[in-house]
C-alpha positions, 0 to 999 in steps of 0.5 A, spaced: 500 500 500 502 507 498 505 510 504 503 517 501 496 519 504 493 525 499 488 529 502 484 534 498 481 541 500 476 544 497 475 549 502 478 551 508 473 555 514 475 560 519 483 560 517 487 565 521 494 567 520 498 569 526 504 573 528 510 569 529 514 575 533 512 582 535 511 586 529 511 594 530 507 598 525 507 605 526 504 606 533 501 599 534 505 593 536 502 586 534 504 581 539 506 574 538 500 570 537 496 575 535 491 574 528 494 578 522 489 575 517 482 572 518 478 568 512 471 566 513 473 561 507 478 560 502 481 555 497 488 553 498 493 550 493 500 552 496 506 556 498 512 559 494 518 560 498 523 566 496 530 565 498 536 569 498 542 565 497 549 568 498 556 564 497 563 565 499 568 563 494 576 563 493 582 558 492 583 554 486 578 556 480 575 561 485 570 555 487 564 556 492 566 554 498 561 556 503 553 557 502 548 561 506 540 561 505 535 566 508 528 566 507 525 572 504 518 571 504 513 566 502 508 567 497 501 564 499 496 562 493 489 560 495 486 555 490 484 548 490 489 543 492 491 536 494 497 534 498 499 529 503 500 529 510 508 530 510 506 536 505 501 539 510 507 539 516 512 542 511 507 548 509 505 549 516 512 548 519 510 543 524 509 536 526 502 533 525 499 530 531 494 524 532 490 525 538 488 518 538 496 516 539 498 523 543 492 522 548 492 530 548 488 536 546 489 541 541 489 549 541 484 552 537 483 559 535 476 562 536 474 569 533 467 572 535 463 578 534 460 580 540 456 586 544 457 587 551 451 588 556 449 593 560 455 591 565 460 591 560 460 584 560 461 579 554 460 572 555 465 567 550 463 561 547 469 557 550 474 559 556 480 562 553 487 559 554 492 564 555 491 572 553 485 574 548 485 579 544 480 584 544 478 590 539 473 595 538 469 593 532 467 600 530 474 603 531 479 597 531 482 599 537 485 594 542 481 594 548 483 594 556 479 588 559 479 584 565 477 576 564 474 571 569 473 564 566 469 565 560 467 572 562 470 578 559 469 585 562 470 592 559 469 599 561 463 601 556 456 597 556 453 596 549 460 596 545 460 591 539 467 588 539 471 582 536 475 577 540 480 572 538 483 567 543 485 560 543 481 554 547 483 547 548 479 542 544 480 535 547 
């Protein structure tokens, strides 16, 4: 039997791209783990990596002796595609997990559009793991808040917000 398992993906839903390191844009700092792009659904094909290659050379025939390779950027192409489990792990720069073998949980990113009540409280669908990111839906500004379990409290009542957080899925 063929060991290369192929998977087809016609559509992906609730796709988010997160910052892997702090990014400063003007007077705003995007923290590690904060969502940069969010898609309701996309069609996906692959990534194209662009590299810078530099060599040190010398000696007889001026041959290349030492090589450096640096990734400049990765181009994302969203369209239909078929890929194997190994290719998926390479594209996402991670190992694939098997919950049945590992007997563990997975962190899922959740994004919700909500409104605070008369007390400034917001009830989330799940209990966040780590620090959530909360923004004013109208202005896009990051909001200060207090959190207790799955309840977030802000200073202004009846404010539309969107919150991004991770929760553990077992």
